[in-house]
Backbone as a chain_set.jsonl record, in Angstrom:
{"seq": "XXXXXXXXXXXXXXXXXXXXXXXXXXXXXXXXXXXXXXXXXXXXXXXXXXXXXXXXXXXXXXXX", "coords": {"N": [[-24.802, 31.672, 1.405], [-22.029, 33.495, 2.215], [-21.357, 36.951, 2.46], [-18.619, 38.758, 1.129], [-16.503, 41.045, 2.733], [-15.353, 44.254, 1.827], [-12.057, 45.692, 1.741], [-11.071, 48.312, 4.033], [-9.812, 50.575, 2.871], [-10.671, 50.443, 0.233], [-13.436, 50.751, 0.516], [-13.459, 53.371, 1.508], [-12.514, 54.742, -0.734], [-14.625, 54.263, -2.566], [-16.691, 55.625, -1.236], [-15.738, 58.246, -1.377], [-15.721, 58.717, -4.167], [-18.443, 58.423, -4.715], [-19.524, 60.563, -3.287], [-18.44, 62.679, -4.698], [-19.645, 62.396, -7.227], [-22.303, 62.808, -6.5], [-22.392, 65.508, -5.858], [-22.012, 66.644, -8.345], [-24.185, 65.678, -9.791], [-26.696, 66.918, -9.006], [-26.444, 69.605, -9.835], [-26.015, 69.226, -12.537], [-28.383, 67.983, -13.337], [-30.208, 70.036, -12.952], [-29.376, 71.839, -14.867], [-30.067, 70.535, -17.194], [-32.791, 70.119, -17.077], [-36.128, 71.162, -17.884], [-38.026, 74.174, -17.222], [-40.592, 73.472, -16.379], [-40.174, 70.845, -15.54], [-38.455, 71.296, -13.389], [-40.182, 72.708, -11.683], [-42.064, 70.679, -11.166], [-40.473, 68.828, -9.807], [-39.784, 70.332, -7.549], [-42.314, 70.74, -6.427], [-43.051, 68.116, -5.791], [-41.096, 67.525, -3.86], [-41.777, 69.416, -1.927], [-44.364, 68.584, -1.172], [-43.734, 66.078, -0.099], [-42.136, 66.834, 2.067], [-44.007, 68.24, 3.589], [-45.807, 66.18, 4.202], [-44.152, 64.585, 5.756], [-43.655, 66.312, 7.935], [-46.26, 66.52, 8.933], [-46.815, 63.846, 9.667], [-44.883, 63.531, 11.599], [-45.635, 65.423, 13.546], [-48.104, 64.407, 14.204], [-47.435, 62.002, 15.395], [-46.206, 62.942, 17.717], [-48.319, 64.06, 19.125], [-49.904, 61.834, 19.722], [-48.284, 60.349, 21.427], [-48.114, 61.933, 23.659]], "CA": [[-23.586, 32.225, 0.865], [-21.564, 34.622, 3.014], [-20.876, 38.089, 1.683], [-17.248, 39.164, 1.431], [-16.37, 42.465, 3.059], [-14.278, 44.93, 1.119], [-11.094, 46.357, 2.626], [-11.448, 49.665, 4.458], [-9.343, 51.591, 1.917], [-11.536, 50.362, -0.951], [-14.701, 51.377, 0.91], [-13.227, 54.814, 1.599], [-12.422, 55.237, -2.105], [-15.977, 54.26, -3.12], [-17.442, 56.727, -0.597], [-15.225, 59.507, -1.924], [-16.2, 58.844, -5.543], [-19.888, 58.609, -4.657], [-19.787, 61.933, -2.84], [-18.07, 63.567, -5.805], [-20.692, 62.285, -8.238], [-23.523, 63.386, -5.96], [-22.313, 66.972, -5.967], [-22.135, 66.994, -9.756], [-25.476, 65.25, -10.303], [-27.759, 67.886, -8.787], [-26.231, 70.767, -10.699], [-26.165, 68.789, -13.919], [-29.793, 67.733, -13.633], [-30.899, 71.319, -13.049], [-29.021, 72.451, -16.141], [-30.683, 69.832, -18.32], [-34.242, 70.052, -16.909], [-36.903, 72.322, -18.306], [-38.625, 74.891, -16.096], [-41.731, 72.674, -15.907], [-39.639, 69.701, -14.803], [-37.951, 71.808, -12.102], [-41.36, 72.98, -10.848], [-42.631, 69.387, -10.745], [-39.574, 68.263, -8.797], [-39.911, 71.147, -6.344], [-43.625, 70.474, -5.838], [-42.991, 66.775, -5.206], [-40.293, 67.634, -2.644], [-42.549, 70.187, -0.967], [-45.439, 67.72, -0.661], [-43.118, 65.045, 0.733], [-41.725, 67.474, 3.31], [-45.214, 68.545, 4.358], [-46.316, 64.909, 4.714], [-43.245, 64.18, 6.83], [-43.93, 67.167, 9.107], [-47.578, 66.157, 9.454], [-46.683, 62.553, 10.333], [-44.04, 63.745, 12.779], [-46.418, 66.114, 14.573], [-49.172, 63.493, 14.606], [-46.8, 61.047, 16.311], [-45.934, 63.617, 18.993], [-49.603, 64.251, 19.846], [-50.388, 60.542, 20.206], [-47.47, 59.872, 22.539], [-48.21, 62.85, 24.799]], "C": [[-23.212, 33.473, 1.678], [-21.048, 35.728, 2.099], [-19.456, 38.427, 2.116], [-17.24, 40.665, 1.721], [-15.185, 43.054, 2.314], [-13.313, 45.551, 2.122], [-11.499, 47.805, 2.893], [-11.007, 50.727, 3.45], [-10.181, 51.598, 0.644], [-12.879, 51.02, -0.654], [-14.57, 52.895, 0.97], [-13.168, 55.428, 0.195], [-13.815, 55.313, -2.74], [-16.822, 55.385, -2.531], [-17.034, 58.07, -1.186], [-15.745, 59.734, -3.342], [-17.71, 59.07, -5.586], [-20.258, 60.022, -4.248], [-19.484, 62.925, -3.956], [-19.164, 63.566, -6.872], [-21.99, 62.916, -7.776], [-23.534, 64.896, -6.068], [-22.503, 67.423, -7.412], [-23.561, 66.754, -10.244], [-26.584, 66.27, -10.161], [-27.647, 69.086, -9.707], [-26.478, 70.393, -12.162], [-27.633, 68.575, -14.257], [-30.562, 69.045, -13.744], [-30.58, 72.038, -14.36], [-29.786, 71.823, -17.299], [-32.21, 69.762, -18.229], [-34.905, 71.315, -17.427], [-37.491, 72.992, -17.057], [-39.796, 74.101, -15.514], [-41.257, 71.467, -15.096], [-39.107, 70.132, -13.438], [-39.105, 72.107, -11.153], [-41.965, 71.691, -10.31], [-41.782, 68.754, -9.661], [-39.705, 69.023, -7.481], [-41.245, 70.883, -5.646], [-43.637, 69.112, -5.152], [-42.214, 66.809, -3.886], [-41.056, 68.372, -1.554], [-43.662, 69.344, -0.34], [-44.881, 66.632, 0.25], [-42.693, 65.625, 2.08], [-42.921, 67.783, 4.196], [-45.799, 67.271, 4.963], [-45.458, 64.413, 5.869], [-43.508, 64.986, 8.095], [-45.259, 66.797, 9.751], [-47.504, 64.842, 10.221], [-45.884, 62.695, 11.624], [-44.842, 64.413, 13.885], [-47.56, 65.23, 15.075], [-48.631, 62.48, 15.618], [-46.536, 61.66, 17.666], [-47.219, 63.753, 19.807], [-50.087, 62.931, 20.427], [-49.594, 60.045, 21.4], [-47.605, 60.725, 23.787], [-49.421, 62.579, 25.653]], "O": [[-24.014, 34.399, 1.801], [-20.388, 35.465, 1.094], [-19.127, 38.391, 3.301], [-17.893, 41.447, 1.03], [-14.139, 42.417, 2.189], [-13.712, 45.898, 3.233], [-12.18, 48.435, 2.084], [-11.744, 51.68, 3.198], [-10.379, 52.652, 0.04], [-13.403, 51.764, -1.482], [-15.465, 53.618, 0.535], [-13.709, 56.51, -0.035], [-14.15, 56.31, -3.38], [-17.585, 56.028, -3.251], [-17.879, 58.923, -1.46], [-16.166, 60.842, -3.673], [-18.196, 59.837, -6.417], [-21.192, 60.61, -4.793], [-20.207, 63.907, -4.13], [-19.558, 64.624, -7.361], [-22.709, 63.505, -8.583], [-24.574, 65.496, -6.339], [-23.094, 68.473, -7.664], [-24.088, 67.545, -11.027], [-27.349, 66.474, -11.103], [-28.637, 69.529, -10.29], [-27.076, 71.158, -12.919], [-28.08, 68.943, -15.343], [-31.482, 69.149, -14.556], [-31.419, 72.76, -14.896], [-30.115, 72.501, -18.272], [-32.862, 69.385, -19.202], [-34.317, 72.397, -17.41], [-37.449, 72.424, -15.966], [-39.975, 74.062, -14.296], [-41.866, 71.113, -14.086], [-39.284, 69.424, -12.446], [-39.028, 71.803, -9.963], [-42.336, 71.615, -9.138], [-42.314, 68.201, -8.699], [-39.734, 68.412, -6.413], [-41.302, 70.811, -4.418], [-44.175, 68.973, -4.053], [-42.629, 66.19, -2.906], [-40.988, 67.994, -0.384], [-43.875, 69.386, 0.872], [-45.494, 66.3, 1.264], [-42.87, 64.984, 3.116], [-42.859, 67.609, 5.413], [-46.24, 67.279, 6.112], [-45.978, 63.881, 6.85], [-43.578, 64.43, 9.191], [-45.37, 66.764, 10.977], [-48.069, 64.729, 11.309], [-46.188, 62.044, 12.624], [-44.743, 64.013, 15.045], [-47.935, 65.304, 16.246], [-49.311, 62.146, 16.588], [-46.631, 60.967, 18.679], [-47.211, 63.584, 21.026], [-50.633, 62.915, 21.53], [-50.146, 59.396, 22.288], [-47.243, 60.278, 24.876], [-49.641, 63.267, 26.65]]}, "num_chains": 1, "name": "protein.A"}
């Protein structure tokens, strides 16, 4: 079954609405989260960033 492509103007509208919702979502989630939930989210993001940096630097050493 072939997928139908949406017209360019429809895709542009969906992108615009998605971007608008994304800007609202982060602020809204921080307003509704408890301090413990915010800490947990920040810790998870920090660990993911550290793992990414470690994997990135490990890849550079192996290729050199």
